[in-house]
C-alpha positions as CSV (number, residue, x, y, z in Angstrom):
1,M,-11.2,7.5,30.3
2,L,-13.5,8.1,27.3
3,I,-11.7,10.1,24.7
4,V,-13.2,11.6,21.5
5,G,-11.6,13.1,18.6
6,T,-12.1,14.1,15.0
7,D,-9.4,11.6,13.7
8,S,-10.9,8.4,12.8
9,Y,-7.9,6.6,14.4
10,T,-8.6,8.1,18.0
11,M,-9.2,4.5,18.9
12,T,-5.5,4.1,19.2
13,Y,-6.0,5.0,22.9
14,G,-7.3,1.4,23.3
15,A,-3.7,0.3,23.6
16,L,-3.4,2.3,26.8
17,G,-6.6,0.9,28.2
18,A,-8.7,4.0,27.5
19,A,-11.9,4.1,25.1
20,G,-11.1,6.3,22.1
21,A,-13.6,7.0,19.5
22,S,-14.2,9.4,16.6
23,P,-17.7,10.8,16.3
24,G,-17.1,13.1,13.5
25,F,-16.7,16.8,13.1
26,S,-20.3,17.9,13.7
27,E,-20.4,15.8,16.8
28,M,-17.1,17.2,18.0
29,A,-18.6,20.8,17.8
30,Y,-21.4,19.5,20.0
31,V,-18.8,18.1,22.5
32,A,-16.7,21.3,22.5
33,T,-20.1,23.3,23.2
34,T,-21.7,21.0,25.8
35,G,-19.0,18.7,27.1
36,T,-21.4,15.7,26.5
37,L,-22.1,13.2,23.8
38,W,-24.7,10.4,23.2
39,F,-23.3,6.8,22.6
40,K,-24.9,3.5,21.8
41,V,-23.3,1.0,23.9
42,P,-21.5,-1.4,21.6
43,K,-21.5,-5.2,21.8
44,S,-18.1,-6.7,22.3
45,I,-16.1,-9.3,20.3
46,K,-12.7,-10.7,21.3
47,F,-9.7,-11.9,19.3
48,H,-7.6,-14.2,21.4
49,I,-4.2,-14.5,19.6
50,N,-1.6,-17.1,20.1
51,G,1.7,-18.1,18.5
52,M,5.0,-16.4,18.3
53,L,5.4,-13.9,15.3
54,A,8.0,-14.8,12.8
55,Q,10.9,-12.3,12.3
56,R,9.7,-9.1,10.6
57,V,6.1,-10.0,11.0
58,M,4.6,-7.2,12.9
59,S,1.2,-6.2,14.6
60,K,0.2,-4.6,11.4
61,D,0.4,-7.9,9.6
62,V,-1.9,-9.4,12.3
63,I,-4.6,-6.8,11.7
64,L,-4.5,-7.1,8.1
65,Y,-4.7,-10.8,8.3
66,L,-7.8,-10.5,10.5
67,A,-9.4,-8.0,8.1
68,G,-8.7,-10.4,5.2
69,K,-10.1,-13.3,7.0
70,Y,-13.3,-11.8,8.6
71,S,-13.9,-8.7,6.3
72,E,-13.8,-5.0,7.0
73,N,-17.2,-5.2,8.6
74,V,-16.6,-7.8,11.2
75,A,-16.6,-5.4,14.1
76,Q,-19.0,-2.9,12.8
77,Y,-19.9,-0.4,15.7
78,M,-18.6,-3.1,18.2
79,S,-15.9,-3.0,20.9
80,V,-13.0,-5.1,20.1
81,E,-10.8,-6.8,22.7
82,Y,-7.4,-8.3,21.9
83,T,-6.1,-11.0,24.4
84,G,-3.6,-13.8,24.4
85,P,0.1,-14.1,24.7
86,T,0.8,-12.6,21.4
87,A,-0.8,-9.4,22.1
88,Q,0.7,-9.2,25.6
89,K,4.2,-9.8,24.2
90,M,3.9,-7.0,21.7
91,S,5.7,-3.7,22.4
92,L,3.5,-0.7,23.3
93,N,4.1,0.7,19.8
94,S,3.1,-2.4,18.3
95,R,-0.2,-2.6,20.3
96,M,-0.8,1.1,19.1
97,T,-0.6,0.0,15.5
98,L,-3.0,-3.0,16.3
99,A,-5.5,-0.7,18.1
100,N,-5.2,2.0,15.3
101,M,-6.0,-0.3,12.5
102,T,-8.9,-1.8,14.2
103,A,-10.8,1.2,12.7
104,E,-10.4,-0.5,9.4
105,I,-12.7,-3.4,10.5
106,G,-15.4,-1.1,11.6
107,A,-14.9,-1.0,15.4
108,K,-16.2,1.7,17.7
109,F,-13.7,1.1,20.4
110,V,-10.7,-1.2,21.0
111,F,-9.3,-2.5,24.2
112,I,-6.0,-4.3,25.1
113,E,-5.5,-4.9,28.8
114,P,-3.0,-2.6,30.4
115,D,0.2,-4.0,31.9
116,E,3.6,-2.7,33.2
117,K,4.4,-1.4,29.7
118,V,1.5,0.9,29.8
119,I,1.9,2.0,33.4
120,D,5.6,2.8,32.7
121,Y,4.6,4.8,29.5
122,L,2.0,6.8,31.2
123,T,4.0,7.5,34.4
124,G,5.5,10.9,34.0
125,R,3.4,11.7,30.9
126,S,-0.1,11.7,32.5
127,K,-0.8,14.8,34.5
128,N,-3.7,13.0,36.3
129,S,-3.7,9.9,38.3
130,F,-5.2,6.9,36.4
131,E,-6.7,3.6,37.2
132,V,-6.0,0.3,35.4
133,V,-9.2,-1.1,34.0
134,K,-9.5,-4.7,33.1
135,A,-12.3,-6.8,31.5
136,D,-14.7,-8.4,34.0
137,T,-14.0,-12.1,34.6
138,D,-17.6,-12.9,33.6
139,A,-17.7,-10.5,30.5
140,S,-19.8,-11.7,27.7
141,Y,-19.0,-11.4,24.1
142,E,-21.0,-11.5,20.9
143,Q,-18.2,-13.7,19.3
144,I,-14.7,-14.9,20.4
145,Y,-12.1,-15.7,17.6
146,E,-9.2,-17.8,18.4
147,E,-6.2,-17.3,16.1
148,N,-2.7,-18.7,16.0
149,V,-0.3,-16.6,14.0
150,A,2.8,-18.5,14.4
151,N,3.0,-19.2,10.8
152,L,1.8,-15.9,9.6
153,E,3.6,-14.2,6.6
154,P,3.9,-10.5,6.1
155,Q,0.6,-9.3,4.8
156,V,-0.3,-7.0,1.9
157,S,-3.5,-5.2,1.5
158,L,-4.5,-4.8,-2.3
159,P,-6.7,-2.4,-4.0
160,F,-9.6,-1.6,-3.5
161,S,-10.4,-2.3,0.1
162,V,-8.5,-3.1,3.3
163,D,-9.9,-6.6,3.5
164,H,-8.5,-7.6,0.1
165,V,-5.4,-9.2,1.8
166,K,-3.0,-11.6,0.6
167,P,0.4,-13.1,2.1
168,V,3.5,-11.3,0.5
169,S,4.4,-14.6,-1.3
170,K,1.2,-14.3,-3.4
171,V,2.2,-11.0,-4.8
172,N,5.8,-11.6,-5.5
173,G,7.0,-9.7,-8.7
174,V,4.3,-7.0,-8.5
175,K,5.8,-3.8,-9.7
176,I,5.5,-0.7,-7.5
177,D,6.3,3.0,-8.2
178,Q,6.2,4.3,-4.7
179,A,6.6,3.0,-1.1
180,V,5.9,4.7,2.1
181,L,7.3,4.3,5.5
182,G,5.4,6.3,7.9
183,S,1.9,7.3,9.1
184,C,0.2,6.4,12.3
185,T,1.0,2.7,11.9
186,N,4.5,2.5,10.4
187,G,6.5,5.5,11.5
188,R,7.6,4.6,15.0
189,L,11.2,4.0,15.9
190,E,10.9,0.2,15.7
191,D,9.6,0.5,12.2
192,L,12.5,2.7,11.2
193,R,15.1,0.5,12.7
194,I,13.8,-2.4,10.8
195,A,13.8,-0.7,7.5
196,A,17.2,0.7,8.0
197,E,18.4,-2.7,8.7
198,V,16.8,-3.9,5.4
199,L,18.4,-1.1,3.5
200,H,21.9,-1.2,5.0
201,N,24.4,-1.0,2.2
202,K,21.6,-1.0,-0.5
203,K,20.1,1.4,-2.9
204,I,16.4,2.0,-3.7
205,Y,15.5,0.9,-7.2
206,P,15.9,4.0,-9.5
207,D,12.2,3.7,-10.7
208,V,10.8,3.6,-7.2
209,R,10.4,6.4,-4.7
210,L,10.6,5.6,-1.0
211,L,9.2,8.3,1.4
212,V,10.2,8.0,5.1
213,I,8.1,9.9,7.5
214,P,8.9,9.6,11.2
215,A,5.7,9.5,13.3
216,S,6.7,12.4,15.6
217,S,9.4,15.0,16.2
218,D,10.7,12.8,19.1
219,V,10.9,9.8,16.9
220,Y,12.7,11.9,14.3
221,R,15.3,12.9,16.8
222,E,15.8,9.5,18.1
223,A,16.2,8.2,14.3
224,L,18.8,11.0,13.8
225,S,20.8,10.1,17.0
226,E,20.9,6.3,15.9
227,G,22.1,7.1,12.4
228,L,18.8,5.8,10.8
229,I,18.1,9.0,8.9
230,D,21.7,8.8,7.4
231,S,21.0,5.3,6.4
232,F,17.8,6.2,4.6
233,I,19.4,9.2,2.9
234,E,22.4,7.0,1.7
235,S,19.9,4.4,0.2
236,G,18.2,7.0,-1.9
237,A,15.1,7.4,0.2
238,I,13.3,10.8,0.5
239,V,13.1,11.7,4.4
240,C,10.1,13.9,5.3
241,H,9.2,15.9,8.4
242,S,6.5,14.4,10.7
243,V,3.1,14.9,8.9
244,V,0.3,12.7,8.0
245,G,1.4,13.2,4.3
246,P,0.5,10.4,1.9
247,A,-2.2,9.1,4.3
248,T,-4.2,11.9,2.9
249,G,-2.5,12.3,-0.5
250,V,-0.5,15.3,0.7
251,I,2.8,14.0,-0.7
252,W,4.1,17.6,-1.4
253,D,4.5,18.1,2.4
254,C,7.9,16.4,2.3
């Protein structure tokens, strides 16, 4: 399916094998009026990713690493395809994060080949029948990038652009005032579980504010039932309701 929306991260649908794009508000008004939209067919590039990710190295680290290595413009108005055993082993939530942040390297569309994880997720959620679409065996690409992420560290994006990226070992000792666990790339249940594990029986440093924002009301309920919310509160974090929040600077929504 082709899905358009005003949110720049509509391409998250690429994790489900759909083509999601954000044409902007004025174009969306045109879509709402006519049901049609003009697109330039993008060229395609592929990232073939190998290597088992180390403990607590996530799909967000992978996309930050790619942005830092190849720049925030490497996929400008292109369709990005992720292949390889690393992408296929990722949970569906991790693939959504990977697809979502592909917007940060300029992509128009993103595609991760659907498998049983996608079919299981969509079954019972989709009201319509759907067809699993895969890349043609003879598909051509503008560029193919081979990456091995077995030794990848957690990555940190520094001011003032997303491709100003360093491994966490290179920013050791940098003082922070606020941390956010949430948004469309870090607020899913698997993220909350890892954070709760890290914070277990610990307290947030007094000079740092930690905001925890579950990605959806369903995630919030699951986190409550698993005791994750209690763990965050006990550590001194501020737990907010499910909003975009700090992603747009709206920190008073908590």
